[in-house]
N, C-alpha and C positions, 0 to 999 in steps of 0.2 A: 973337652967333652963334645963341643959342637963339631969339631973336625972328625971325631969318631962317628958321629951320627951321619955326617955328610958322606963319609967313606962307605958306611953301611948302605945308605940310600943308593949310591952309585953302583955298588956291587949287586944289590937286589935288582935295580933297574936294568943293568947290563944283562943279568941272568934272564930276566923276563923278555928282553929284546931278542936274545938268542933263541928262546923257546917259541917266539912268534914267527920264525922263519918258515916259509912254506914247506910242507912235507910232500915232496913230489912223489914219493913212493905211495903215499895214501891217495894223492890226487889221481894217480894212474889207475886206481881201482874204481874211480867214478866213471860210470858209463855214459857216453853221449846219448842224447835224445835222438831217436830215429828221425830221418829227414821227413819234411812235409812235402806234399805234392798237390798240384792242381792239373787237370787235364781237360782240354776243350771238349773231348768226346771219347768215351770208352769204345763206342762203335763208330767206325768211320768209313767213308767211301773212297776218299783219295788219300788223306793223311790226318794225323793227330799230333798235337803239340803238347808236350808235358813239361811243366815247370817244377823243379825240385828246389828246396831251400832248407837251410839249417838255422836254428835259433842262436847258435854260438859263432862269434867271429873267428876267422882264421881256420875254419873247418873245411876239409877237403872231401868232396863227394866222389866216390868211385862207383862204377856201375858195370853191369854185364847185360847182354841180350841173348845169351845162349844157355841160361840155367847153370852156368859154371859158378864156382865159389868166388866171392869177391875178395881180392887181396890188395895190398899196396901197389901191386903192379898192374891192376886192372885199369881200364880207361878212366880218365878224369872227366867229370862233368863240369863244363865251363859255361854252357849256355843251354837254353831250353832244347829238349830233344824233339826232333821232328821225325815221326814214325810213319812209314809208308807201307808196312806190311804187318800182319798179325804178329804180335811179339809179347814176350814176358820180360819186363824191365826190372832188374834188381839193383837197388842202390843202398850204399852203406856210408856212414859218416866216419871220417878219421880226423884226429887232432893229436898234435905232438904231446900234449899234457894229459890226455884223457883216454880211457878205454874206448875202442871202437864201438859204434852203435849196433843195434840189431839191424838185420837186413829188412828193407821195405820192398815188397814186390807189387808190381802193377801189371795186369794183363790187359792189352787192348786188342780189338778184333776188327780186321778189315772186312767190310760187308760186300759180298759178291752179288747178292740178290736183295733188292728192296721189296718186301712183301707186305708193305703197309696197306695195300688194297685188298689183301686176302680177307675172306670171311671166316671168322673163328667163333666156334661155339664151345663153351666150357661147361662141364658138369662134374661136380656140383659148382655152383657159383662161389666166388671167393668170399671170405668173411667181410662183412660190412665195414669192419674196422680197417681192413687192409685190402681195399678194392681198387685203388688207384683210379684209372680211367676205364676200367673194365677190360674187355678183350683187346681193345685198340692199344693198350699199354704194352702188349706183347710184341708189337711190330713198329713201335714209334722211335726206336733207336735212342731211347733215353734210359740211361743206366741208374739203377738204385745204388745206394751206398750202405756200408755196414751199419750206420746210424739209422736203422729202418724206421724208428719211431718218429724221426724228424724228416722223413723222405716219403713223398707220395708216389713213388714209382713201382712199389712192390704189390703183387697180388699174393695174399696169404690164405692158405687153406688148412683147415683142421679136419682132415679126412684121410681115410686109409687109401683111397684111390681117386685120382683126378684124371679126367679125359679132356684133351684138346682136339677138337675136330676142325681141320683147316682145309678150306677150299681156295686154292690159288687162283689169281685172276688170269693166269696163263700157264701152260705146261712148262716145267723147268727140269733140266737135267741135273739130278742131285746125287750126292754120294755120302752126305753127312748132315746130321741135325744137331744143333748145339743149343742147350738150355743155359741161360744165365741165371744162376740161383744164389741163394743166401743160406749159410749155416750159422747158427748162433745157439749152441747147445744150452747155454745158460738161460736163454729165453725160450727153450723148448722147440727151437727150429732145427730140424735135422735134415741131412741129405737123404734123398730117396733111396730105397733099397733096390728098386727095380724100375727100369724105363724100357718100354717097348714102343716101336714105331710100326704102324700098320698102314697098308694100302689095300682097300677092298677086303678088309678083314684078314688079310694075310700079313704075318709078321715079316718085315723087311729089314729089321735091325733091332737089337736089344742090348741093354747094359745091366749087369748085375753088380751091385756095389756091396762087396763083403765087408767094407770098412764103415758102413753107415752107422752101426751101433757102437763103434769104437770111441772111447772118450777122447776129446780134444781139449787142449789147454791153451789154444791160440785165440780164443775169443770169437768175435764175429768175422766171417770170411765170405767174400764174394767169389763165386766159382763159375768157370765155363765147363759145363758137362757135355762132352761130345759123344754122340752115338753114331757110329758108321752104319750106313744102310746100303742095300743092294743098288749099285749104280744104274740109274734108269731115269726116264722122263716121267714125272709125276704131275698130276694136277690136283690131287687130294691126299691128305695124310691125316692119320689119327695118332696122337701121342698119348700113351697111358702111363701115368706115374703112380707107382705104388710106394707108400711110406712103410716104415717099420710097423709091425702089428701093435707095438707099444714102446714107450720110452724105456730104455734099458734099466736094469735094477740098480746100477751104480748112481743113477740120477735121482734127484729129490722128487721129480715128477714121474717116477717109475710107473709103468703100465698105462699111463695116459697116452692118447693118440698124439704123436708129434705134429708140429706144424711144417708145412712146405711153402717156401717163398720163391717166387719166380718173377722176373721183370721183362724177359726178352726171349723170343724164339728166333733162331738164326738158321737159315737153310743154305747149303752150299754143295 
């Protein structure tokens, strides 16, 4: 009788051991966590250094610098990236046992003109909750991050129209104005619908954003919004930002005035 019991235990144990074998088909459906990154400066004069990392050992990081899709044949990231020109870096994690990660994108900007000495007047003033260091925050080359509630770099406005009057400390030959902004629709922060650049009350460049009211499912995003202007030497500019008249109907905050967040103005 004992022999029969021992045989049954052996059979059951062997069966359980077989069932505990890794199921690689199921493992392959588990997606890798996207790579983490740190950068010494989003805005830079000479160069920027970006460190990427993954939480899982034996993960390979692949990247591109030309907005092309990342594949197994893309360049392999083996050390920190040293960037010397304005670039959009895309990185994805690969592992033999898991599904590739989502792509992480980071845009860095080389600064041609430092306008930290410019005089800037803002109307209306930003919200007291999101006022950073006032107008000087717009030219200090310090970037805000998507976690805006934990970051003191953003100027936040809950208004339909915001004007930035800029007097440069010296005339500059310019052809483009770039605004570094934040969108986080879940927090009522939307991209502007219209941006115009003026000199002596004459419009020298404008941008109409037809996608401003479109629903996004990508969470908070930091954006470089570029507005080409008439190439010329300027010593004064006015930037007028117009928000949507109201948050779209698909949103829980429908019809309320959306927020506009900005942390830097770049001229080039």
